[in-house]
BAFI-3210 file (N, C-alpha, C; in Angstrom, 3 decimals, decimal comma, padded with zeros to 6 digits):
// residues 79
n [1|2|3|4|5|6|7|8|9|10|11|12|13|14|15|16|17|18|19|20|21|22|23|24|25|26|27|28|29|30|31|32|33|34|35|36|37|38|39|40|41|42|43|44|45|46|47|48|49|50|51|52|53|54|55|56|57|58|59|60|61|62|63|64|65|66|67|68|69|70|71|72|73|74|75|76|77|78|79]
n.u [012,949|011,332|008,150|005,243|002,218|000,034|000,897|000,544|001,273|002,732|002,986|006,166|007,345|010,211|012,023|014,068|016,485|018,537|021,430|023,824|026,889|029,554|032,880|035,576|037,744|036,980|035,786|032,549|030,344|028,194|025,459|023,492|020,085|018,179|014,772|012,432|008,971|006,924|004,491|001,558|000,062|-002,807|-005,822|-005,237|-002,728|000,882|003,355|004,980|008,506|011,378|014,979|016,952|019,470|021,914|024,079|025,347|025,046|025,808|025,163|022,565|021,210|018,603|017,047|013,786|011,154|008,892|007,205|005,461|003,109|003,119|005,799|007,241|006,672|007,831|010,581|011,678|012,134|010,457|011,634]
n.v [022,568|020,168|018,352|017,086|018,446|016,684|014,423|011,485|011,127|008,460|006,105|004,741|005,585|007,115|010,248|012,736|015,327|017,518|019,361|021,886|022,926|025,369|024,510|024,964|024,986|025,763|024,243|022,851|021,038|018,286|017,695|015,141|014,495|011,976|010,932|008,930|008,330|007,917|008,391|009,062|012,227|013,924|015,944|017,818|017,227|017,192|015,536|012,746|011,587|009,646|010,047|008,813|009,129|011,693|013,747|016,100|016,118|013,546|012,230|012,591|010,573|008,282|009,675|011,126|013,244|015,881|017,374|019,927|019,234|021,088|021,979|019,656|019,032|021,346|021,374|018,829|015,944|013,171|009,912]
n.w [-012,513|-010,456|-010,368|-012,319|-011,277|-011,178|-010,658|-008,527|-005,108|-003,650|-000,973|-000,386|-002,767|-004,352|-004,172|-005,617|-005,055|-006,463|-006,333|-007,171|-006,256|-005,777|-004,965|-002,514|-003,960|-006,383|-008,230|-009,703|-007,693|-007,640|-005,596|-003,998|-002,747|-001,483|-001,000|000,787|000,474|003,309|004,356|003,020|001,923|003,230|002,917|004,692|005,964|006,143|003,853|004,897|005,274|004,810|004,908|002,649|001,206|001,506|000,325|001,133|003,817|005,369|007,912|008,407|007,262|007,260|008,977|009,798|008,517|007,648|004,953|003,086|000,425|-001,802|-001,604|-002,030|-004,512|-005,918|-004,919|-005,348|-007,501|-008,967|-008,620]
ca.u [013,033|009,863|007,364|003,942|001,315|-000,929|001,466|000,246|002,373|002,497|003,938|007,244|008,060|011,483|012,034|015,491|016,739|019,950|022,122|025,101|027,523|030,994|033,654|036,463|038,743|036,362|035,170|031,354|030,050|026,735|025,077|022,021|019,372|017,067|013,879|011,349|007,867|006,558|003,132|001,067|-000,647|-004,371|-006,037|-004,700|-001,446|002,030|004,085|006,123|009,408|012,754|016,048|017,747|020,840|022,245|025,571|025,685|024,928|025,568|024,720|021,073|020,576|017,693|016,274|012,496|010,670|007,712|007,211|004,180|002,839|003,664|007,257|007,832|006,650|008,677|012,096|012,185|011,687|010,075|012,725]
ca.v [021,292|019,840|017,287|017,438|018,499|015,653|012,978|011,190|010,792|007,186|005,416|003,962|006,355|007,820|011,562|013,133|016,796|017,720|020,797|022,075|024,059|025,461|024,056|025,943|024,928|026,376|023,157|022,586|019,705|017,954|016,867|014,695|014,058|011,091|010,827|007,916|008,616|006,964|008,565|009,790|013,350|013,990|017,383|018,727|016,856|017,054|014,378|012,174|010,946|009,229|010,329|007,630|009,634|012,995|013,863|017,308|015,917|012,108|011,744|012,796|009,433|007,498|010,606|011,346|014,592|016,169|018,532|020,226|018,738|021,883|022,136|018,501|019,161|022,368|021,136|017,417|015,183|011,764|008,996]
ca.w [-011,621|-009,929|-010,985|-012,692|-009,906|-011,107|-010,274|-007,152|-004,180|-002,944|-000,110|-001,021|-003,829|-003,978|-004,745|-005,441|-004,989|-006,904|-006,164|-007,811|-005,601|-006,005|-003,663|-002,218|-005,066|-007,695|-009,048|-009,335|-007,239|-007,537|-004,372|-004,294|-001,654|-001,944|000,330|000,552|001,124|004,415|004,706|001,917|002,440|003,074|002,608|005,838|006,596|005,100|003,407|005,802|004,383|005,440|004,166|002,130|000,851|001,572|000,130|001,824|005,373|005,438|009,102|008,259|006,418|008,060|009,702|009,195|008,585|006,791|003,881|002,450|-000,920|-002,773|-001,495|-002,556|-005,972|-006,134|-004,734|-005,655|-008,725|-008,674|-009,040]
c.u [011,621|009,119|005,959|003,044|000,320|-000,433|001,137|001,426|001,930|003,362|005,115|008,032|009,332|011,608|013,575|015,423|018,188|020,358|023,434|025,786|028,967|031,882|034,679|037,636|038,208|035,618|033,482|031,035|028,494|026,508|023,747|021,532|018,232|016,078|013,001|010,172|007,229|005,073|002,591|000,103|-002,167|-004,571|-005,321|-003,280|-000,536|002,497|005,020|007,251|010,527|013,824|016,956|019,226|020,914|023,598|026,185|025,765|024,771|025,029|023,309|020,471|019,732|016,692|014,842|012,148|009,373|007,815|005,938|004,174|003,392|005,140|007,811|007,698|007,726|010,150|012,508|011,641|011,466|011,133|012,200]
c.v [020,979|018,853|017,883|017,413|017,380|014,326|012,718|010,804|009,485|006,589|004,566|004,615|007,047|009,211|012,099|014,757|016,819|019,176|020,855|023,249|024,062|025,276|025,237|026,063|025,290|025,548|023,052|021,141|019,414|017,127|016,451|014,226|013,079|010,867|009,625|008,312|007,608|007,228|009,521|011,093|013,268|015,518|018,315|018,408|016,897|015,645|013,915|011,597|010,540|009,574|009,194|007,873|011,151|013,403|015,167|017,021|014,340|011,644|011,947|011,350|008,609|008,253|010,731|012,757|014,658|017,339|018,757|019,684|019,702|022,122|020,914|018,570|020,204|022,114|019,928|016,890|013,701|010,837|007,881]
c.w [-011,247|-010,957|-011,560|-011,474|-010,064|-010,753|-008,838|-006,377|-003,398|-001,935|-000,628|-002,127|-003,494|-004,782|-004,603|-005,747|-005,421|-006,830|-006,472|-007,044|-005,919|-004,745|-003,510|-003,259|-006,482|-008,505|-008,601|-008,821|-007,248|-006,381|-004,510|-002,938|-002,063|-000,643|-000,264|001,331|002,012|004,752|003,680|002,579|002,368|002,870|003,495|006,329|005,581|004,752|004,400|004,929|005,399|004,457|003,881|001,676|000,949|001,573|000,947|003,367|005,543|006,724|009,217|007,743|007,550|008,925|009,021|009,212|007,798|006,014|003,253|001,011|-001,852|-002,767|-002,198|-003,997|-006,551|-005,965|-005,075|-007,081|-008,438|-009,393|-009,790]
res [m|g|a|v|l|d|q|p|i|k|v|g|d|k|w|t|q|t|v|q|r|r|g|t|d|g|k|v|r|t|q|k|r|v|i|e|i|t|g|a|p|t|l|s|s|p|v|n|f|r|i|r|r|n|d|a|h|p|h|r|k|g|k|t|g|s|i|r|r|a|d|l|y|r|k|y|e|a|a]
***
């Protein structure tokens, strides 16, 4: 999973994270989280983002947060 490390992170870009989990009924469910970059990283600051979609926790939509550049590349894919 993960993107090419040379790919630039730009404000307004959307990144997705897809997780497959087994439900209580035994079926595999695919849950998606989409974030939008609101602040590009500098050498010492993390990437700021806003959650656009979160199937696992819909109430988190619209919330903001930050993530390290390395974690963004490791956990998300550019959309």
